[in-house]
N, C-alpha and C positions, 0 to 999 in steps of 0.2 A: 513334804507339809509339816509346817509344825503345826505343836503340838496342840497352841491356840488357835491356829489359824485351821485347824480340823473341827473342834470342839463348834467353831462358828463359823464353818463354810456354809453357805446356801444351800439353802435344797434345791433340792434338783424339782424342774418343772419336770408338771405329765405329759406325760409321751403318747399313748395313745390317743389312736384317731378316732376313737369317742371324743375323749373329750378336744378335742383340738375343735371338729367336725363342731363339738355343743356353744363352743367359745367364738366360733364365726359363723353358724347358720343363721342366724337370726338377721334384724334388721341391724345395717350399716350402713352409715355417715357416709356421703357422697362427698365433696370438699366442703370439708363441712371448719368452724375453727371453733377454737374454745376459748370465752376469754379467760388470760392468767393476770391480775394482780401483786402485784409487788408494793413492797415496803417502802417509803418515801426515806431517805434516805440521809435525811440533816441537811443539806447543803442547801443556806436559803436561798442564795444566790440563783439557781441553778431552774427556780420559776418564774415562768416566765412575766405574767402577773408583779408578782418579790422586785423582779429584777426592774421592770416596769417606774414602779414607786419609788424603788432609790431611785433612777434614772433621772424624774423627773423634780426628786430633791435637790440633782445633781449638778442639774443642768443650770436649775437657777441660785440656786450657791455659785454657780462659778462665772455670776457676773460680779458677783463683790467685789469693787475697786480697795485697793491699799493703801491708805491715808498715817501718813509720819507727820505725828507734833512735834514738838521742843524743838529742845537742839544739842541732846549728850547723844554723841559716839555719832561725830556727821560719813565716820568713813561708814559702816554699818548702813546705815540712814539708804546712803546713796547706790549698794548695793541690793538693798532691799524693793528701792522704788525701781530699779531695775527687773528684778523679779526672783521670785523666793531659790532659785539657786541655780548653777549654769542649764539643769536641767529639763524646767519645767514651764511654764510659765502659770502665772499668779492664776490663771483662768484653768490650765487644767489639776494644780495642785488641787485648787480649793476642792474639784472636780474630784480627787481621787483622796481625798479628805477628808469628804462629806461621804462619798461610799463607801471608802473605812471603816466609818462610827456607825454607820446605818449596817451596816455585815456585823458586825463585832462589840455596838457600844460603846468601842473606844480608839483610841486615833492617839495615837503618839507624835510628837514630831518636835524632832530632835534637830538642833547642830549641826550646819555643816563646817571643819575648816583647812585651812589653808596647810601651807608646809608650817607656817608660825604658829602654826596654833590658831589663830584671828577668823571669829566666825567668819563666815561669808554667806552665811545662807543657813532657810533652815527646808528639814527633807521631811514629810511623810509617813511613817514608817508600818506597817502591819503586827499587829497588838501578837498573832500567836508566835511574832519572831524578837518578841522582849523576854528580856527577864529582871529581876529586878534582885540588887544584891547589896548588900552592908561591905563597906571596907575603910577604915582608918577612923570608925564614926562618921560617913560619910553614907547615900544610899546612893547606887549606882545603877546604871540604869545601860544593861549591855541586847545590843540588837542586833540584825544578821537581814542578810538585804538578798537580792532572791539570786545573786551572781556569786551565794556563799560568805561572801566581806563582812566583816562579822566587825561591830564596835564598839564601846562604851563611851559614857559619859553621864558626868554628875548628875541627875536626876533634877532637881533645881533646876539645871540651863534644859529641860526640860516642858514642854507643850506635853500636857498630857485634859482631850475633850475626850466626854462620857455622855451617855445616855444610859440609863434605867438605871442610874449607881444605888445600891440598896447594899449590898453583903460584905463588897468590896470597900477600902478608905482612899484608893487607888482608885480603881476600874470599874467601867461596868457590869454589868451582869449579861450573863447569856439570855439568847433570842431563844430558849425553853417552852417561855407560855406562848412562840409562838407555832411550837412543834402540831400539836390538835390541829391549826386552820390548815399547814402545809400538808402537814395527811391527809384530809379531805379534796386541798390545791389535784391532790398527787392521785387518787381513788376520782373524782371527778375527770380530770384531762383522760384517764386511760380509758374512761367509760365513755366520754367521747367520741376517743383512737376507737371502743372495740361497737359502738355506733355506727360510725361512717363504714368497719369494714364488714359486720351482720348485711348494710344493708346491699352491699354491690358484691353480695355473695348467693349465688344458685346455694340452697340444702332439699336434699332428698336423702331417705331411706328405704333401701331396700332387702326386702329376703331371698335370701337363696338357695339351692338347690347343687348339687354337686360336685361341690365344694369342699375338697377335702383341706388342704396346705393355705397357712396365709400367704405366701409366695404365691398362692394361683387368684386370693382375693386381691392381695397388689398390683399382678398386671390388668385385671379386669374395671379393676378399681378406675385404674388408671388409661384402660380404654375409653369406657363411658361416659369417664369426663371428660376427655379429650376430643372424642365422636361427637357428644352431647349439650357440653357444658362450656368448651374453650371458647373464648372470644373468635375463637380462627373455627370453628367448626361452619360447617356448607353444610351442615343438618336444615339449618333454613325455619327454628322455631318445636321442630318435630323431636319429640324425644324414641327411638327406637332399641327395641332389649330383646333381645333375645326368648325361650320360654327356658332358661337356667335360673330367669326370674319369675319368684312364683311371685312379688309382689312389689310395687312399686312406689312409694306415694314425697308428693314435696313436702317440709315444714315448713310450717306454718310459724315461720319467729317473727316475735314482736323484741326491736331492737331495745338495750337500755338508751333511757333520753333524760339529757341533765334537767331534774327540775329545774326550771327558771327561777324559782325565789329562789331557790339553794344557789343555785352561784350568785346568783345578785347577792345571797348576808354572808357568803365567802369574803366574798369581793372585797365586801362593807369590814369585812373585818383586818383586811389587809389595808385598807386606807387607812381604817382610826390606828393601825398602830405607828404605821409611818407618817402621821396627818396629811396626805392626800389626797384629792377625792377628784372623780373623774376629769371633773376641768380644766383640772391642771396635768391629769396624766395627757388632756387630747389638746393639752391648747389652747384652754376655751377659756378659764380666768380674768377674769376684768373688772375695774371698782370692785364692789364689795368680796368678793368671793373674794379676788386675788389678796386686797389687804388679809382678810384673815389669814390664805394659808399665808400670806408675808412674816405675819405676827406669832404667828404657830410655828411657824418650820428656819423661814432663812432668818429672824430676826437673831431669835437665841440664841441660832448657830456662830450666827456674825460675834453678838456679845460675848458666851464664850470664847471663843478664839482672839477673839481683841483683847481680851482679861489677860492668857493665861498667857499667848506668845509675847502679850509687852512687859510679865512679871519672872518671864524666861531670858524674853534679850538684853531685860535692862535690869539696873541693880535697885534695892530701893529709891537712897537719893535723889536717882536720875529719875524715879517713877513721881519723885513729891516734887519735883521740879519743873512736872507737867510732860516729859518727853513720855510718849505712847506711841505703840500700834490702832487703828482702826479699821476694821473690815467692813466699807458705806455702803449703800444700793438709792442710788435714786429708785425710791418706789414710784412714784408720778408715772412710770415709763409705761408703766403694763397696767395705763388707763388705755381703756375703750379711745379709736379716736376723734371723738364727740367729747368722753372725758379730757381731754389733755385740750382742747383745742377753748373748754368752756376753763377753767380753770387758769390757760395761759392769758384768755383776753381778758380773765375776773382778776387776777393777782396784779399783770405788766404794770397797769395804768396805774395799780394802785401801789406803785412802789411795794408792793413784796417780791416779788422776782426782778432782777436782771433779762434785758436780751437775751447772752449768755444762758440765763438761769432758762429761760422758757427753748430754748435751743437743744439742752440738752435734753430735756425732757423727749424733744420729735430725736433723741441723736442723731442729730451735726455739728457740729464743730463749733466751736466758740469765733467771734468776729471779733477784730481789733475796736476798743472804745465799746467790749458792749457789754462791760460791765457798770454804767450807768447807769441808774436807775431815775423812771422819770411819772410824773403823779401828775394825773388829770388834776386843772384846775377847780375842779368842784369840790375833789378831797384834803385839799390844804386848812390844815386851820382857823375856821369862823375867825379866832380871835387873833391870827398874825393876818387873813387878808385884811380885819378890819385895819387892824394897824396899820398896813402895805397902805389901805383906800385913806385914811385920815395924811400921813404922813403926802402922801398922791395930792392932797384938796391944799394943803401948806405950802407944797410946793409950787403950785398952779398960785396962790393967793401974792 
């Protein structure tokens, strides 16, 4: 043993029989469970309620459609119309990008090149695997995929989606603002777990005599529990114990229960942070509730993506000529059936919607000649109807 080990060696425990008896002769808890609370580790996506909120946004954002306007770079347009890259569909791409953005507040979208260094698609990359560096007066993005493959591309060719952007010119801030709520969620979940365990556990304490050794107490505890408290016991609901027990009592323990108002407030904090609500999470949002969610969560993402990816994929001249990539969604598809029926009937015969427009609301495929707009007679312009009537009268004369 070295000098350091000898100085800081642990002190030997008191071994006298009196000390052992003193420590173990008082009340002992049988099959007791002691709650243990740990600190939240910081991974927000591992929380059930947070993952549900992020998933709700991502599921609805994954319904966005990509439309490309303009005539520039037809080869790239053709590739993107087929999908963002050779590994993902647009639905998978948007779900992935939305999830990365909510978890990290930053999502990089990098171009995918073929062997001739021609852009053939785009791919969302985790910001934890991205580094900005300057080379030859050009800002570059160095990124790494999960398989270890490393790539680098000019930063101007990348699209960057951000949330809660304040401190950095390029990236969104961290989610430390949610840390306190996450800690409360962690403690709350453990409290519920402890409550369930407590209600399913018999608790007794007993005063023993004639037991001097800890190992003897351990054996007696196991015997008593097996014969009297085990679910496999044949005791028939009776507790039988020898005269070595001076006293035995059942502990009246009130398990920890979560305050419903506290639980509601914690959930509201998460909902507010991610811009969702209970109806959205449970797929019950229609009408005004859905419109509010669309305008606050889906539409900002669609606009930011459209502007960022258009700037990354096309030159300034091509953008000036009207070439752009747009993420769009028919928000009317999320109305209730009664609201869909009302909108369809009111706008179809006024010439605002075509037959195919109405079919799209009901998630039906277009039909041939379905883009023709029809207008009921009483909705024609009064001057046009008067002119038509005068013409008919002149023809009759």
